[in-house]
C-alpha positions as CSV (number, residue, x, y, z in Angstrom):
1,M,-57.9,-36.8,-13.8
2,K,-54.6,-38.1,-12.4
3,I,-53.2,-38.8,-15.9
4,T,-54.1,-35.2,-16.9
5,H,-52.2,-33.8,-14.0
6,F,-49.3,-36.0,-14.8
7,L,-49.1,-34.9,-18.4
8,L,-49.4,-31.3,-17.3
9,L,-46.5,-31.7,-14.9
10,I,-44.3,-33.2,-17.7
11,S,-45.2,-30.3,-19.9
12,I,-44.3,-27.7,-17.3
13,S,-41.0,-29.6,-16.5
14,I,-40.0,-29.6,-20.2
15,L,-40.8,-25.9,-20.5
16,Y,-38.8,-25.2,-17.4
17,F,-35.7,-27.0,-18.5
18,S,-35.9,-25.5,-22.0
19,C,-35.9,-22.1,-20.4
20,S,-33.0,-23.1,-18.1
21,E,-30.9,-24.6,-20.9
22,D,-28.8,-21.4,-20.9
23,N,-27.1,-22.6,-17.7
24,D,-24.0,-24.4,-19.0
25,V,-23.2,-25.7,-15.5
26,T,-26.5,-27.5,-15.1
27,V,-26.8,-28.6,-18.7
28,S,-23.4,-29.6,-19.9
29,R,-22.3,-27.6,-22.9
30,N,-18.8,-26.6,-23.9
31,L,-17.7,-23.2,-25.3
32,Q,-17.9,-24.4,-28.9
33,G,-21.6,-25.3,-28.4
34,Y,-22.2,-21.8,-27.1
35,L,-20.3,-20.3,-30.0
36,D,-22.4,-22.3,-32.5
37,E,-25.6,-20.8,-31.1
38,N,-24.5,-17.2,-31.7
39,A,-24.8,-15.9,-35.3
40,T,-22.1,-13.2,-34.8
41,T,-18.9,-13.8,-32.7
42,Q,-16.0,-11.5,-32.3
43,F,-12.7,-13.1,-31.2
44,G,-10.1,-11.3,-29.2
45,N,-12.3,-8.3,-28.4
46,V,-12.5,-9.0,-24.6
47,I,-9.4,-7.6,-22.8
48,A,-8.6,-10.1,-20.1
49,C,-5.6,-11.5,-18.2
50,A,-4.9,-13.5,-15.1
51,A,-2.6,-13.4,-12.1
52,S,-1.9,-15.4,-8.9
53,A,-2.9,-13.6,-5.7
54,D,-0.2,-12.0,-3.6
55,G,1.4,-14.8,-1.6
56,N,-1.2,-17.4,-2.5
57,T,-0.8,-19.7,-5.5
58,S,-4.1,-21.4,-4.7
59,L,-6.0,-18.2,-5.6
60,T,-6.0,-16.8,-9.1
61,Y,-7.5,-13.5,-10.3
62,I,-9.0,-13.2,-13.7
63,F,-9.2,-9.5,-14.7
64,Y,-11.3,-8.3,-17.6
65,Y,-12.6,-5.0,-19.0
66,P,-16.4,-5.1,-19.5
67,E,-17.2,-2.5,-22.1
68,E,-20.3,-0.4,-21.4
69,G,-23.4,-2.4,-22.2
70,A,-21.7,-5.8,-21.8
71,S,-24.0,-8.5,-20.5
72,D,-24.2,-12.3,-20.0
73,I,-20.6,-12.5,-18.8
74,R,-19.2,-16.1,-18.7
75,Y,-16.0,-17.9,-17.8
76,Y,-14.8,-21.1,-19.4
77,E,-11.8,-23.2,-18.5
78,A,-9.9,-26.1,-20.2
79,D,-7.4,-28.6,-18.8
80,I,-3.7,-27.9,-19.0
81,S,-3.2,-31.1,-21.0
82,I,-4.9,-29.8,-24.2
83,T,-2.6,-29.5,-27.2
84,D,-4.4,-26.6,-28.8
85,Q,-5.8,-23.8,-26.7
86,N,-8.0,-22.7,-29.6
87,V,-10.1,-25.9,-29.7
88,F,-13.1,-24.4,-27.9
89,S,-14.8,-27.7,-27.4
90,N,-12.3,-28.3,-24.6
91,Y,-13.5,-25.4,-22.5
92,K,-16.2,-26.0,-19.9
93,R,-18.1,-23.2,-18.2
94,Q,-17.4,-22.4,-14.5
95,I,-19.2,-20.0,-12.2
96,L,-16.7,-17.8,-10.2
97,S,-17.3,-15.0,-7.8
98,E,-16.3,-11.6,-8.9
99,T,-15.9,-8.0,-7.9
100,T,-15.0,-4.6,-9.4
101,V,-11.5,-3.2,-9.2
102,F,-9.8,0.1,-10.2
103,G,-12.8,2.2,-9.4
104,G,-15.2,-0.1,-11.2
105,K,-13.4,0.1,-14.5
106,L,-12.4,-3.6,-14.5
107,N,-13.9,-6.7,-13.0
108,R,-12.0,-9.4,-11.2
109,M,-13.0,-13.0,-10.9
110,S,-11.6,-15.2,-8.1
111,R,-10.6,-18.8,-8.9
112,S,-9.7,-21.0,-5.9
113,S,-7.3,-23.6,-7.2
114,S,-3.6,-24.1,-7.9
115,V,-4.3,-26.4,-10.8
116,E,-3.0,-24.8,-14.0
117,G,-5.0,-24.6,-17.2
118,W,-6.5,-22.3,-19.9
119,S,-9.4,-19.9,-19.5
120,I,-11.6,-17.7,-21.7
121,V,-14.0,-14.8,-20.8
122,T,-17.0,-14.0,-22.9
123,Y,-19.8,-11.5,-22.9
124,V,-22.5,-10.2,-25.2
125,L,-22.3,-6.6,-26.5
126,D,-24.8,-5.1,-28.9
127,G,-26.1,-8.5,-29.8
128,E,-22.7,-10.0,-30.7
129,L,-20.8,-12.5,-28.6
130,Q,-17.3,-11.2,-27.6
131,V,-14.6,-13.7,-26.8
132,S,-11.2,-13.1,-25.1
133,N,-8.0,-14.7,-26.3
134,P,-7.1,-17.8,-24.3
135,I,-5.5,-17.1,-21.0
136,R,-2.8,-19.5,-19.7
137,L,-3.1,-20.0,-15.9
138,K,0.4,-20.4,-14.5
139,S,0.0,-19.9,-10.7
140,L,2.7,-22.5,-9.9
141,T,5.1,-22.4,-12.8
142,R,5.1,-18.5,-13.2
143,T,3.8,-17.3,-9.9
144,T,3.0,-13.6,-10.2
145,E,5.4,-11.2,-8.5
146,W,3.9,-8.5,-6.4
147,E,6.1,-5.6,-5.5
148,E,6.5,-1.8,-5.1
149,E,9.9,-1.3,-6.9
150,I,9.4,1.4,-9.4
151,T,10.9,4.8,-10.2
152,I,8.5,7.8,-10.2
153,E,9.9,11.1,-11.5
154,F,8.1,14.4,-11.9
155,P,9.4,16.3,-14.9
156,E,6.6,18.7,-14.0
157,T,4.4,18.6,-10.9
158,L,1.4,17.0,-12.6
159,T,3.1,14.8,-15.2
160,P,4.6,11.9,-13.3
161,K,6.9,9.5,-15.3
162,F,6.9,5.9,-14.3
163,T,9.8,3.6,-15.1
164,W,10.2,-0.1,-14.1
165,T,12.1,-3.3,-14.9
166,D,10.9,-6.8,-15.4
167,G,10.9,-9.1,-12.5
168,T,12.1,-12.7,-12.3
169,Y,10.3,-13.6,-15.5
170,A,11.3,-11.3,-18.4
171,E,8.6,-12.7,-20.7
172,N,6.3,-9.7,-20.8
173,N,4.8,-8.8,-24.1
174,I,2.9,-5.7,-23.0
175,Y,2.5,-3.6,-19.9
176,F,-0.9,-2.3,-18.5
177,Q,-0.8,0.9,-16.4
178,V,-3.7,2.0,-14.2
179,I,-4.0,5.2,-12.1
180,T,-6.7,5.6,-9.5
181,A,-7.5,8.3,-7.0
182,V,-7.2,6.8,-3.5
183,E,-9.7,8.7,-1.4
184,E,-12.5,8.5,-4.0
185,A,-11.4,5.0,-5.2
186,A,-12.0,6.5,-8.7
187,F,-10.5,5.3,-12.0
188,I,-8.4,7.9,-13.7
189,S,-6.6,6.2,-16.6
190,G,-5.8,2.8,-18.1
191,T,-3.1,2.4,-20.8
192,Y,-0.9,-0.2,-22.5
193,T,2.7,0.2,-23.6
194,T,5.3,-2.2,-24.9
195,E,8.0,-0.1,-23.3
196,K,8.8,-0.2,-19.6
197,T,7.9,3.4,-19.1
198,F,4.8,5.7,-19.1
199,Q,4.3,9.4,-18.5
200,Y,1.0,10.8,-17.5
201,Y,-0.6,11.8,-19.8
202,D,1.7,11.3,-22.8
203,T,0.3,8.8,-25.3
204,S,3.3,8.8,-27.7
205,N,4.2,5.2,-26.6
206,V,0.7,4.1,-25.7
207,V,-0.5,1.2,-28.0
208,L,-3.9,0.8,-26.4
209,D,-6.1,2.4,-23.8
210,I,-9.4,1.8,-22.0
211,N,-10.2,5.5,-21.5
212,T,-13.6,6.4,-22.9
213,E,-12.7,10.1,-22.5
214,M,-9.6,12.3,-22.0
215,P,-8.3,11.6,-18.5
216,E,-8.5,14.5,-16.1
217,K,-5.5,16.4,-14.9
218,L,-4.0,15.3,-11.7
219,V,-4.2,17.5,-8.6
220,E,-1.4,18.6,-6.2
221,D,-1.3,16.9,-2.8
222,I,-3.9,14.3,-3.8
223,E,-2.9,10.6,-3.2
224,Y,-3.1,8.4,-6.3
225,D,-2.3,4.7,-6.8
226,F,-0.3,3.5,-9.7
227,T,-0.7,-0.2,-10.7
228,L,1.5,-1.9,-13.3
229,M,0.9,-5.4,-14.8
230,G,3.5,-7.1,-16.9
231,V,1.5,-9.4,-19.2
232,S,3.0,-12.3,-21.3
233,E,1.9,-13.2,-24.8
234,D,-0.5,-15.9,-23.3
235,N,-2.2,-13.2,-21.1
236,W,-0.6,-14.4,-17.8
237,V,0.5,-11.6,-15.5
238,N,4.1,-12.1,-14.4
239,L,4.5,-8.9,-12.5
240,I,2.3,-6.5,-10.6
241,I,3.6,-3.3,-9.1
242,E,1.5,-1.2,-6.8
243,K,2.8,2.2,-5.6
244,P,1.0,5.3,-4.2
245,F,2.2,8.7,-5.2
246,V,1.3,12.3,-4.5
247,P,2.1,15.1,-6.9
248,R,4.1,18.1,-5.5
249,N,7.4,17.6,-3.7
250,L,8.6,19.2,-0.5
251,E,10.5,22.0,-2.3
252,E,7.4,22.9,-4.3
253,Y,5.3,22.8,-1.1
254,I,7.7,25.2,0.7
255,N,7.7,27.5,-2.3
256,V,3.9,27.7,-2.3
257,N,4.1,28.7,1.4
258,S,7.1,31.0,1.0
259,T,5.4,33.8,3.0
260,R,5.4,31.8,6.2
261,T,8.3,31.8,8.7
262,L,10.2,28.5,8.8
263,D,10.6,26.8,12.1
264,Q,11.7,23.4,13.3
265,V,9.9,20.2,14.3
266,N,11.4,17.9,17.0
267,A,11.2,14.5,15.3
268,F,13.0,11.1,15.3
269,A,12.3,7.6,14.1
270,A,12.7,3.9,15.2
271,S,12.0,0.5,13.8
272,A,9.3,-1.5,15.5
273,N,10.1,-4.1,18.1
274,G,11.0,-7.3,16.1
275,N,9.8,-5.9,12.8
276,N,12.3,-4.2,10.5
277,S,9.5,-3.6,7.9
278,L,7.6,-1.2,10.3
279,S,9.1,2.1,11.3
280,Y,7.7,4.7,13.7
281,I,8.3,8.4,13.2
282,Y,7.8,10.3,16.5
283,Y,7.2,14.1,16.4
284,Y,6.3,16.8,18.9
285,P,3.3,18.8,17.8
286,E,3.4,22.3,19.2
287,D,0.1,23.9,20.2
288,G,-2.1,24.6,17.2
289,A,-0.2,22.2,14.9
290,R,-2.3,21.3,11.9
291,L,-2.0,19.9,8.3
292,V,0.7,17.5,9.3
293,R,2.6,16.0,6.3
294,Y,5.2,13.3,5.9
295,Y,7.8,13.4,3.1
296,E,10.3,10.8,2.1
297,T,13.1,10.2,-0.4
298,D,13.3,7.3,-2.8
299,N,16.6,6.1,-1.2
300,T,19.4,7.1,1.1
301,S,21.9,8.0,-1.7
302,V,20.3,11.4,-2.5
303,D,21.2,14.8,-1.1
304,K,19.3,14.9,2.2
305,N,19.2,18.7,2.1
306,D,17.7,19.0,-1.3
307,Y,13.9,19.2,-0.6
308,A,13.1,18.4,-4.2
309,N,14.1,14.8,-3.4
310,Y,11.3,14.5,-0.9
311,K,7.9,13.1,-2.0
312,R,4.8,13.1,0.1
313,R,3.4,9.9,1.5
314,I,0.0,9.6,3.1
315,L,0.5,7.6,6.4
316,T,-1.5,7.2,9.5
317,D,-0.5,8.7,12.8
318,A,-1.8,8.5,16.4
319,S,-1.2,10.1,19.7
320,Y,1.6,8.7,21.9
321,F,2.8,9.3,25.5
322,G,-0.5,10.6,26.6
323,A,-0.9,12.7,23.4
324,K,2.3,14.7,24.1
325,L,3.8,13.2,21.0
326,R,2.4,11.7,17.9
327,R,3.6,8.7,16.1
328,I,3.5,8.0,12.3
329,S,3.5,4.4,11.2
330,R,5.4,3.5,8.0
331,S,5.3,0.1,6.4
332,G,8.2,-0.8,4.1
333,S,11.6,-2.4,4.4
334,E,13.5,0.2,2.3
335,E,15.6,2.8,3.9
336,S,15.4,6.5,3.1
337,W,15.5,10.1,4.5
338,C,12.2,11.6,5.8
339,I,10.9,14.9,7.0
340,V,7.8,15.8,9.1
341,V,6.0,19.1,8.3
342,Y,3.1,21.0,9.9
343,F,1.6,24.4,10.2
344,T,1.1,26.6,13.3
345,E,-0.2,30.2,13.1
346,G,2.0,32.0,10.6
347,K,4.7,29.3,10.6
348,L,5.7,26.3,8.5
349,H,7.5,23.8,10.7
350,L,10.0,21.2,9.2
351,S,12.0,18.6,11.0
352,E,15.6,18.0,10.2
353,P,16.1,15.1,7.8
354,I,15.7,11.8,9.6
355,R,17.7,8.8,8.4
356,L,15.6,5.6,8.4
357,K,17.9,2.7,9.3
358,N,15.4,-0.1,9.8
359,Q,17.6,-2.6,8.0
360,S,21.1,-1.5,8.6
361,K,20.7,-0.6,12.2
362,P,17.3,-1.8,13.5
363,T,16.3,-0.3,16.8
364,E,17.3,-2.4,19.9
365,W,14.3,-2.8,22.3
366,T,15.1,-3.7,25.9
367,D,14.1,-3.1,29.5
368,D,17.7,-3.0,30.7
369,V,17.8,0.1,33.0
370,T,19.0,0.7,36.6
371,I,16.6,2.5,38.8
372,N,18.0,4.0,42.0
373,T,15.3,5.0,44.6
374,E,17.5,6.3,47.4
375,E,16.0,9.7,47.2
376,N,12.4,9.8,48.2
377,L,10.0,9.9,45.1
378,K,12.9,11.0,42.9
379,P,14.1,7.8,41.1
380,K,17.3,8.0,39.2
381,F,17.6,6.1,35.9
382,T,21.0,5.0,34.4
383,W,21.6,2.9,31.3
384,L,24.3,1.8,28.9
385,D,24.4,2.2,25.1
386,G,23.3,-0.9,23.3
387,V,24.7,-2.6,20.1
388,Y,25.1,0.8,18.4
389,A,27.0,3.2,20.6
390,E,26.3,6.2,18.3
391,N,23.8,8.1,20.4
392,A,24.1,11.9,20.6
393,T,21.1,12.5,22.8
394,Y,18.8,10.6,25.1
395,F,15.1,11.2,25.4
396,Q,13.3,10.2,28.6
397,V,9.6,10.0,29.1
398,V,7.7,9.2,32.3
399,T,4.0,8.4,32.2
400,D,1.6,7.2,34.9
401,S,-0.2,3.8,34.8
402,D,-2.9,5.4,32.7
403,V,-0.1,6.5,30.2
404,S,-0.8,10.2,31.0
405,F,2.3,12.3,30.3
406,L,4.3,13.5,33.3
407,S,7.7,14.4,32.0
408,G,9.8,14.5,28.8
409,T,13.4,15.5,28.8
410,F,16.6,15.3,26.6
411,T,20.0,14.6,28.1
412,T,23.5,14.0,26.6
413,E,24.5,11.8,29.5
414,K,23.2,8.3,30.2
415,E,21.3,9.2,33.3
416,F,18.2,11.0,34.4
417,Q,16.6,11.8,37.7
418,Y,12.9,12.5,37.9
419,S,11.9,16.1,38.6
420,V,15.5,17.3,38.0
421,T,15.2,19.2,34.7
422,E,17.5,22.2,35.2
423,G,19.8,22.6,32.2
424,F,18.0,20.0,30.1
425,N,15.9,20.4,27.0
426,T,12.4,19.5,27.9
427,L,8.9,19.1,26.5
428,N,7.4,20.1,29.9
429,T,5.3,23.2,29.8
430,T,4.8,23.0,33.6
431,T,6.7,21.6,36.5
432,P,6.2,17.8,36.5
433,E,3.9,16.7,39.3
434,S,5.3,14.7,42.2
435,L,5.2,11.0,42.1
436,I,2.8,9.2,44.5
437,L,4.2,6.7,46.9
438,D,3.6,3.0,45.8
439,A,2.0,4.1,42.5
440,D,3.1,2.5,39.3
441,Y,4.7,4.4,36.5
442,N,6.3,3.8,33.0
443,F,9.8,4.9,32.0
444,T,10.9,5.1,28.4
445,M,14.3,6.1,27.1
446,M,15.3,6.5,23.5
447,G,19.0,6.8,22.4
448,I,19.0,9.0,19.3
449,S,21.9,9.4,16.8
450,E,22.8,12.7,15.2
451,D,20.7,11.8,12.1
452,H,17.7,11.3,14.4
453,W,17.5,7.5,14.3
454,V,16.7,5.7,17.5
455,N,19.3,3.1,18.1
456,L,18.1,2.1,21.6
457,Y,14.6,1.9,23.0
458,I,14.3,1.1,26.8
459,K,10.9,0.7,28.4
460,E,10.3,-0.4,32.0
461,T,7.7,0.0,34.7
462,F,8.6,1.0,38.2
463,T,6.9,1.7,41.6
464,A,7.5,5.1,43.3
465,E,9.4,4.7,46.5
């Protein structure tokens, strides 16, 4: 009886391992062995490439395009020391985690290692084994450059033209362009060119695409992402450019709303404290302000008064100074001109052009202010210009300890006394309430240049006396 059970156990084990033999990790088998078991194999039919992660040479991404119906997707890898990348017996299977990218059009495997080598992706399609060309992994010797530097022109509103240059490594054999819709995270188009330019949707220089149907027309005022990969002959990605864009410039937007009366927006900008790659754009939203938009030029050399130079960017904003102002946050080290736009009933409001100087004249943040409390509950604030003595106006805000707005005024002199607002421009819609003895308050002062850049930002707390 025991012998019978023993033989039955052996039979079940043999059957189990026979069924599990497909696992190349458990049962050692190289890529050549896998190829030998497939009657029909197509080489080079899997579109695949690899890149190092942004700022991390120990993480490599393997991108591939799985055609509809692709199954049994596998990843194989060979040591860098091999002399012939086409000797498939050198490739051993590895299991990597993966996810979808570009709205699910491509898949991306993640490889945690800085060791260089060769890799191949395979899958089965319609009963045939499809094999990618060998991919040279070069995370250390050719670390992928990630950047945003690209020129986007609009010959027509919905036909953006993208032009770029090679980065540090000018070894790119082909360029892969992807456009996705940001809000829906939806794939729009994927194309390949050998030239460093692509216009949507002009296929005159497109040598390959992964579009199964004609891409849809772009839509005005919708945010899209453009991704560019510069790929070398051995399928390593030397360059990745990612840049959002929104069709329809400011001039076109104004023309669409030509029946509305134009009015101004009070707005200015500053660099963040200790971070020249983060800028804040402050603006005053009048009652009923809606549909706020932010537009920016590509650089500072353009004509600031030509609205056709301003392209829309989708940025986050939040209430500030007790919701009296709002503040847009802009990430990026490049300088430019910008304009804030919004609607009120029957009006289109535009700010004057704001010169962003986050690199050339970063905002100076300090608490250096003199507070004179000789007059009861009417503190007088005086200050000096900082490093850049180019301030045309000074904006003062007083909030309570809960950051509720009390007063906002503009002066041309370097002094301000609380509750004395006669002759000043002000954001106050009512007379500021009196301060409370021994209560704590916040004082903020911004020194603003003629081109609406904040050179000096003073912030200090004080106790009413």
